[in-house]
TORKOL-4160 file (C-alpha; in steps of 0.2 Angstrom, whole numbers, padded with zeros to 4 digits, m for minus):
282
<pt num="1" X="0749" Y="0790" Z="0258"/>
<pt num="2" X="0746" Y="0774" Z="0248"/>
<pt num="3" X="0741" Y="0771" Z="0230"/>
<pt num="4" X="0738" Y="0756" Z="0220"/>
<pt num="5" X="0754" Y="0751" Z="0212"/>
<pt num="6" X="0757" Y="0752" Z="0194"/>
<pt num="7" X="0768" Y="0738" Z="0187"/>
<pt num="8" X="0786" Y="0744" Z="0190"/>
<pt num="9" X="0800" Y="0741" Z="0178"/>
<pt num="10" X="0812" Y="0727" Z="0182"/>
<pt num="11" X="0826" Y="0736" Z="0173"/>
<pt num="12" X="0830" Y="0754" Z="0170"/>
<pt num="13" X="0841" Y="0763" Z="0157"/>
<pt num="14" X="0858" Y="0771" Z="0163"/>
<pt num="15" X="0871" Y="0781" Z="0154"/>
<pt num="16" X="0889" Y="0774" Z="0157"/>
<pt num="17" X="0906" Y="0775" Z="0149"/>
<pt num="18" X="0917" Y="0760" Z="0144"/>
<pt num="19" X="0935" Y="0764" Z="0149"/>
<pt num="20" X="0948" Y="0752" Z="0142"/>
<pt num="21" X="0963" Y="0748" Z="0153"/>
<pt num="22" X="0975" Y="0747" Z="0139"/>
<pt num="23" X="0973" Y="0762" Z="0128"/>
<pt num="24" X="0959" Y="0772" Z="0119"/>
<pt num="25" X="0946" Y="0784" Z="0123"/>
<pt num="26" X="0931" Y="0781" Z="0134"/>
<pt num="27" X="0916" Y="0775" Z="0125"/>
<pt num="28" X="0898" Y="0781" Z="0130"/>
<pt num="29" X="0886" Y="0767" Z="0132"/>
<pt num="30" X="0868" Y="0765" Z="0136"/>
<pt num="31" X="0865" Y="0751" Z="0148"/>
<pt num="32" X="0851" Y="0743" Z="0157"/>
<pt num="33" X="0853" Y="0740" Z="0176"/>
<pt num="34" X="0842" Y="0729" Z="0187"/>
<pt num="35" X="0828" Y="0738" Z="0197"/>
<pt num="36" X="0829" Y="0736" Z="0216"/>
<pt num="37" X="0815" Y="0742" Z="0227"/>
<pt num="38" X="0811" Y="0741" Z="0246"/>
<pt num="39" X="0797" Y="0729" Z="0249"/>
<pt num="40" X="0790" Y="0730" Z="0266"/>
<pt num="41" X="0781" Y="0713" Z="0272"/>
<pt num="42" X="0768" Y="0713" Z="0285"/>
<pt num="43" X="0757" Y="0699" Z="0292"/>
<pt num="44" X="0739" Y="0704" Z="0295"/>
<pt num="45" X="0745" Y="0722" Z="0295"/>
<pt num="46" X="0759" Y="0718" Z="0308"/>
<pt num="47" X="0776" Y="0724" Z="0301"/>
<pt num="48" X="0789" Y="0711" Z="0299"/>
<pt num="49" X="0803" Y="0714" Z="0287"/>
<pt num="50" X="0809" Y="0726" Z="0273"/>
<pt num="51" X="0818" Y="0717" Z="0259"/>
<pt num="52" X="0827" Y="0724" Z="0244"/>
<pt num="53" X="0820" Y="0715" Z="0229"/>
<pt num="54" X="0816" Y="0716" Z="0211"/>
<pt num="55" X="0798" Y="0722" Z="0209"/>
<pt num="56" X="0791" Y="0707" Z="0200"/>
<pt num="57" X="0782" Y="0691" Z="0205"/>
<pt num="58" X="0780" Y="0698" Z="0223"/>
<pt num="59" X="0765" Y="0687" Z="0227"/>
<pt num="60" X="0776" Y="0672" Z="0223"/>
<pt num="61" X="0789" Y="0680" Z="0235"/>
<pt num="62" X="0776" Y="0682" Z="0249"/>
<pt num="63" X="0771" Y="0664" Z="0248"/>
<pt num="64" X="0789" Y="0657" Z="0247"/>
<pt num="65" X="0796" Y="0669" Z="0260"/>
<pt num="66" X="0782" Y="0665" Z="0272"/>
<pt num="67" X="0786" Y="0646" Z="0270"/>
<pt num="68" X="0805" Y="0647" Z="0271"/>
<pt num="69" X="0805" Y="0659" Z="0285"/>
<pt num="70" X="0794" Y="0647" Z="0295"/>
<pt num="71" X="0779" Y="0659" Z="0297"/>
<pt num="72" X="0767" Y="0647" Z="0289"/>
<pt num="73" X="0768" Y="0628" Z="0288"/>
<pt num="74" X="0759" Y="0627" Z="0272"/>
<pt num="75" X="0752" Y="0639" Z="0259"/>
<pt num="76" X="0734" Y="0635" Z="0265"/>
<pt num="77" X="0738" Y="0646" Z="0280"/>
<pt num="78" X="0739" Y="0661" Z="0269"/>
<pt num="79" X="0722" Y="0669" Z="0266"/>
<pt num="80" X="0727" Y="0683" Z="0254"/>
<pt num="81" X="0741" Y="0694" Z="0249"/>
<pt num="82" X="0738" Y="0713" Z="0245"/>
<pt num="83" X="0751" Y="0724" Z="0236"/>
<pt num="84" X="0751" Y="0743" Z="0238"/>
<pt num="85" X="0762" Y="0757" Z="0233"/>
<pt num="86" X="0771" Y="0768" Z="0247"/>
<pt num="87" X="0780" Y="0784" Z="0245"/>
<pt num="88" X="0797" Y="0775" Z="0246"/>
<pt num="89" X="0793" Y="0758" Z="0240"/>
<pt num="90" X="0780" Y="0744" Z="0240"/>
<pt num="91" X="0771" Y="0735" Z="0254"/>
<pt num="92" X="0765" Y="0717" Z="0255"/>
<pt num="93" X="0752" Y="0713" Z="0267"/>
<pt num="94" X="0750" Y="0695" Z="0270"/>
<pt num="95" X="0734" Y="0689" Z="0278"/>
<pt num="96" X="0736" Y="0674" Z="0289"/>
<pt num="97" X="0723" Y="0661" Z="0295"/>
<pt num="98" X="0720" Y="0664" Z="0313"/>
<pt num="99" X="0730" Y="0650" Z="0320"/>
<pt num="100" X="0745" Y="0654" Z="0310"/>
<pt num="101" X="0744" Y="0672" Z="0315"/>
<pt num="102" X="0743" Y="0668" Z="0333"/>
<pt num="103" X="0758" Y="0656" Z="0331"/>
<pt num="104" X="0768" Y="0670" Z="0321"/>
<pt num="105" X="0765" Y="0683" Z="0334"/>
<pt num="106" X="0770" Y="0672" Z="0348"/>
<pt num="107" X="0786" Y="0668" Z="0339"/>
<pt num="108" X="0789" Y="0686" Z="0335"/>
<pt num="109" X="0787" Y="0691" Z="0354"/>
<pt num="110" X="0799" Y="0677" Z="0359"/>
<pt num="111" X="0813" Y="0681" Z="0347"/>
<pt num="112" X="0810" Y="0700" Z="0346"/>
<pt num="113" X="0815" Y="0698" Z="0328"/>
<pt num="114" X="0817" Y="0713" Z="0316"/>
<pt num="115" X="0824" Y="0712" Z="0298"/>
<pt num="116" X="0827" Y="0730" Z="0292"/>
<pt num="117" X="0835" Y="0731" Z="0275"/>
<pt num="118" X="0840" Y="0713" Z="0273"/>
<pt num="119" X="0848" Y="0710" Z="0256"/>
<pt num="120" X="0861" Y="0697" Z="0257"/>
<pt num="121" X="0861" Y="0689" Z="0274"/>
<pt num="122" X="0849" Y="0675" Z="0276"/>
<pt num="123" X="0849" Y="0675" Z="0295"/>
<pt num="124" X="0849" Y="0694" Z="0300"/>
<pt num="125" X="0839" Y="0697" Z="0316"/>
<pt num="126" X="0842" Y="0680" Z="0324"/>
<pt num="127" X="0849" Y="0683" Z="0341"/>
<pt num="128" X="0853" Y="0665" Z="0348"/>
<pt num="129" X="0860" Y="0649" Z="0339"/>
<pt num="130" X="0845" Y="0640" Z="0345"/>
<pt num="131" X="0834" Y="0651" Z="0333"/>
<pt num="132" X="0843" Y="0645" Z="0318"/>
<pt num="133" X="0831" Y="0637" Z="0305"/>
<pt num="134" X="0831" Y="0618" Z="0304"/>
<pt num="135" X="0820" Y="0609" Z="0292"/>
<pt num="136" X="0815" Y="0592" Z="0297"/>
<pt num="137" X="0824" Y="0577" Z="0290"/>
<pt num="138" X="0814" Y="0569" Z="0276"/>
<pt num="139" X="0806" Y="0551" Z="0278"/>
<pt num="140" X="0810" Y="0545" Z="0260"/>
<pt num="141" X="0826" Y="0544" Z="0250"/>
<pt num="142" X="0831" Y="0557" Z="0237"/>
<pt num="143" X="0827" Y="0552" Z="0219"/>
<pt num="144" X="0840" Y="0547" Z="0206"/>
<pt num="145" X="0846" Y="0561" Z="0195"/>
<pt num="146" X="0852" Y="0559" Z="0177"/>
<pt num="147" X="0867" Y="0569" Z="0172"/>
<pt num="148" X="0859" Y="0572" Z="0155"/>
<pt num="149" X="0844" Y="0580" Z="0164"/>
<pt num="150" X="0855" Y="0591" Z="0175"/>
<pt num="151" X="0865" Y="0597" Z="0159"/>
<pt num="152" X="0848" Y="0600" Z="0150"/>
<pt num="153" X="0841" Y="0610" Z="0164"/>
<pt num="154" X="0857" Y="0621" Z="0166"/>
<pt num="155" X="0857" Y="0625" Z="0147"/>
<pt num="156" X="0838" Y="0629" Z="0148"/>
<pt num="157" X="0841" Y="0640" Z="0163"/>
<pt num="158" X="0854" Y="0651" Z="0156"/>
<pt num="159" X="0843" Y="0654" Z="0141"/>
<pt num="160" X="0828" Y="0658" Z="0152"/>
<pt num="161" X="0836" Y="0671" Z="0162"/>
<pt num="162" X="0829" Y="0686" Z="0152"/>
<pt num="163" X="0832" Y="0699" Z="0165"/>
<pt num="164" X="0850" Y="0694" Z="0168"/>
<pt num="165" X="0853" Y="0694" Z="0149"/>
<pt num="166" X="0847" Y="0712" Z="0150"/>
<pt num="167" X="0856" Y="0718" Z="0165"/>
<pt num="168" X="0869" Y="0705" Z="0170"/>
<pt num="169" X="0865" Y="0709" Z="0188"/>
<pt num="170" X="0852" Y="0697" Z="0195"/>
<pt num="171" X="0851" Y="0679" Z="0202"/>
<pt num="172" X="0839" Y="0665" Z="0196"/>
<pt num="173" X="0832" Y="0650" Z="0204"/>
<pt num="174" X="0823" Y="0636" Z="0194"/>
<pt num="175" X="0813" Y="0620" Z="0196"/>
<pt num="176" X="0816" Y="0606" Z="0184"/>
<pt num="177" X="0807" Y="0590" Z="0181"/>
<pt num="178" X="0816" Y="0573" Z="0182"/>
<pt num="179" X="0819" Y="0575" Z="0163"/>
<pt num="180" X="0828" Y="0591" Z="0165"/>
<pt num="181" X="0814" Y="0602" Z="0157"/>
<pt num="182" X="0812" Y="0618" Z="0166"/>
<pt num="183" X="0795" Y="0620" Z="0175"/>
<pt num="184" X="0797" Y="0637" Z="0183"/>
<pt num="185" X="0811" Y="0651" Z="0184"/>
<pt num="186" X="0811" Y="0667" Z="0194"/>
<pt num="187" X="0824" Y="0681" Z="0195"/>
<pt num="188" X="0829" Y="0694" Z="0208"/>
<pt num="189" X="0843" Y="0705" Z="0213"/>
<pt num="190" X="0844" Y="0694" Z="0229"/>
<pt num="191" X="0848" Y="0676" Z="0228"/>
<pt num="192" X="0837" Y="0672" Z="0243"/>
<pt num="193" X="0823" Y="0682" Z="0235"/>
<pt num="194" X="0825" Y="0672" Z="0219"/>
<pt num="195" X="0823" Y="0656" Z="0228"/>
<pt num="196" X="0809" Y="0662" Z="0238"/>
<pt num="197" X="0800" Y="0668" Z="0223"/>
<pt num="198" X="0803" Y="0651" Z="0214"/>
<pt num="199" X="0796" Y="0641" Z="0229"/>
<pt num="200" X="0781" Y="0653" Z="0231"/>
<pt num="201" X="0777" Y="0650" Z="0212"/>
<pt num="202" X="0778" Y="0631" Z="0214"/>
<pt num="203" X="0767" Y="0632" Z="0230"/>
<pt num="204" X="0754" Y="0642" Z="0221"/>
<pt num="205" X="0753" Y="0630" Z="0207"/>
<pt num="206" X="0753" Y="0614" Z="0218"/>
<pt num="207" X="0768" Y="0606" Z="0211"/>
<pt num="208" X="0777" Y="0592" Z="0221"/>
<pt num="209" X="0794" Y="0596" Z="0228"/>
<pt num="210" X="0798" Y="0578" Z="0228"/>
<pt num="211" X="0798" Y="0577" Z="0209"/>
<pt num="212" X="0813" Y="0585" Z="0200"/>
<pt num="213" X="0827" Y="0596" Z="0207"/>
<pt num="214" X="0831" Y="0614" Z="0211"/>
<pt num="215" X="0844" Y="0625" Z="0202"/>
<pt num="216" X="0852" Y="0641" Z="0208"/>
<pt num="217" X="0864" Y="0653" Z="0200"/>
<pt num="218" X="0872" Y="0659" Z="0216"/>
<pt num="219" X="0884" Y="0651" Z="0229"/>
<pt num="220" X="0876" Y="0637" Z="0239"/>
<pt num="221" X="0875" Y="0644" Z="0257"/>
<pt num="222" X="0867" Y="0636" Z="0273"/>
<pt num="223" X="0851" Y="0647" Z="0270"/>
<pt num="224" X="0849" Y="0641" Z="0252"/>
<pt num="225" X="0849" Y="0623" Z="0258"/>
<pt num="226" X="0837" Y="0626" Z="0272"/>
<pt num="227" X="0825" Y="0635" Z="0260"/>
<pt num="228" X="0826" Y="0621" Z="0248"/>
<pt num="229" X="0823" Y="0609" Z="0262"/>
<pt num="230" X="0808" Y="0619" Z="0269"/>
<pt num="231" X="0800" Y="0617" Z="0252"/>
<pt num="232" X="0803" Y="0599" Z="0252"/>
<pt num="233" X="0816" Y="0598" Z="0238"/>
<pt num="234" X="0828" Y="0583" Z="0239"/>
<pt num="235" X="0841" Y="0588" Z="0226"/>
<pt num="236" X="0849" Y="0605" Z="0224"/>
<pt num="237" X="0861" Y="0611" Z="0210"/>
<pt num="238" X="0871" Y="0627" Z="0212"/>
<pt num="239" X="0882" Y="0636" Z="0199"/>
<pt num="240" X="0894" Y="0641" Z="0212"/>
<pt num="241" X="0902" Y="0632" Z="0227"/>
<pt num="242" X="0894" Y="0627" Z="0244"/>
<pt num="243" X="0900" Y="0633" Z="0261"/>
<pt num="244" X="0905" Y="0621" Z="0274"/>
<pt num="245" X="0889" Y="0623" Z="0284"/>
<pt num="246" X="0878" Y="0621" Z="0268"/>
<pt num="247" X="0887" Y="0604" Z="0265"/>
<pt num="248" X="0885" Y="0599" Z="0283"/>
<pt num="249" X="0866" Y="0603" Z="0282"/>
<pt num="250" X="0864" Y="0594" Z="0265"/>
<pt num="251" X="0872" Y="0578" Z="0273"/>
<pt num="252" X="0861" Y="0579" Z="0288"/>
<pt num="253" X="0846" Y="0581" Z="0277"/>
<pt num="254" X="0853" Y="0568" Z="0265"/>
<pt num="255" X="0850" Y="0581" Z="0251"/>
<pt num="256" X="0858" Y="0577" Z="0235"/>
<pt num="257" X="0870" Y="0592" Z="0233"/>
<pt num="258" X="0879" Y="0597" Z="0216"/>
<pt num="259" X="0888" Y="0613" Z="0214"/>
<pt num="260" X="0901" Y="0621" Z="0203"/>
<pt num="261" X="0890" Y="0617" Z="0189"/>
<pt num="262" X="0898" Y="0621" Z="0172"/>
<pt num="263" X="0894" Y="0616" Z="0154"/>
<pt num="264" X="0906" Y="0602" Z="0154"/>
<pt num="265" X="0905" Y="0595" Z="0172"/>
<pt num="266" X="0897" Y="0596" Z="0189"/>
<pt num="267" X="0904" Y="0592" Z="0206"/>
<pt num="268" X="0894" Y="0580" Z="0217"/>
<pt num="269" X="0896" Y="0585" Z="0236"/>
<pt num="270" X="0883" Y="0573" Z="0243"/>
<pt num="271" X="0873" Y="0559" Z="0236"/>
<pt num="272" X="0885" Y="0553" Z="0222"/>
<pt num="273" X="0877" Y="0536" Z="0222"/>
<pt num="274" X="0860" Y="0544" Z="0216"/>
<pt num="275" X="0868" Y="0553" Z="0201"/>
<pt num="276" X="0869" Y="0542" Z="0186"/>
<pt num="277" X="0874" Y="0544" Z="0168"/>
<pt num="278" X="0887" Y="0539" Z="0155"/>
<pt num="279" X="0900" Y="0550" Z="0164"/>
<pt num="280" X="0897" Y="0541" Z="0180"/>
<pt num="281" X="0907" Y="0525" Z="0185"/>
<pt num="282" X="0897" Y="0510" Z="0188"/>
C-alpha cells in the first residue's frame, strides 16, 4: 500500500542517561537523534537501490545520486521525480528520458548491480575492478583558492549545520563561491548522501561547478573525490583526512585537495601552487 508522504521529521526525541566515568549518579537527558529512513530508488519504475538516508531534500538526492552514479550524464536526462510513502520507508521513482533509460538498463544488465541497504560503502555491488567509476579528466586547470575564502567557508559551514547542532550525528556537504560565501549546504546521516544532495541541489539551480569549491565534513575517500569530479568540481576541502586512493585520484584529475581542515590551518595534499594567501610562502 502506498500513500502520499507527509513531511517526515529529520530528528526525533529520545530519552537517555548521562553516566559519568568518574563518580556521581546517572543523569536523565532528553536528546534529539537524527532520523534515518530507508529510501528505495527506482528508474522509470525499475528498482535500483535502497539507501538509508535523512528524509529531507530527497529530490536533490535523486538528481545528485543519478549523476554521480553515472545513471545520467546531465540533469536534462531526468524527466521527473516522484516521492511516495511505503509501509517501511519512502520510495523515489525517477523518470528518465528514453535514451538515458535504455542506457541505464543496458548497464544494469551488464553489471547485474544491486545495492540493498547501502549506507557507508560507496562501491557496494560492483563486481569487477573495471566497473570502478572514473570521471574524465578536466580540460582546464583548477582555479586559484584564497586561504581567507577557505577559512570563511569553514566557519560559515559549521554555523549552517542546523541538524548536526541538534543531533551531533550527521554529515554535511557545502558549495562555496570563490569568496568563501556559502551558496548551498545539505546534511544527511550518510556522507555520500550529503554530497549527492548538495550536488543535486546545485544541478537543479543551474550553478557552475567550475566556480568555487566543495566542502565535506567527513573523511575524503575515493568515492567522494569521484562524486566531486562527476559534478565538475575542481577543488575539494575535507574536514578529515584523505585515503591513499582518494589522493591518487585527485592527482590524476588534477583536483585541488585540501583536508584536515581546522580553525587555524588546512593541509594541502594536491595543488599547493593554486592555494594563495598571507599564510602561503611566495
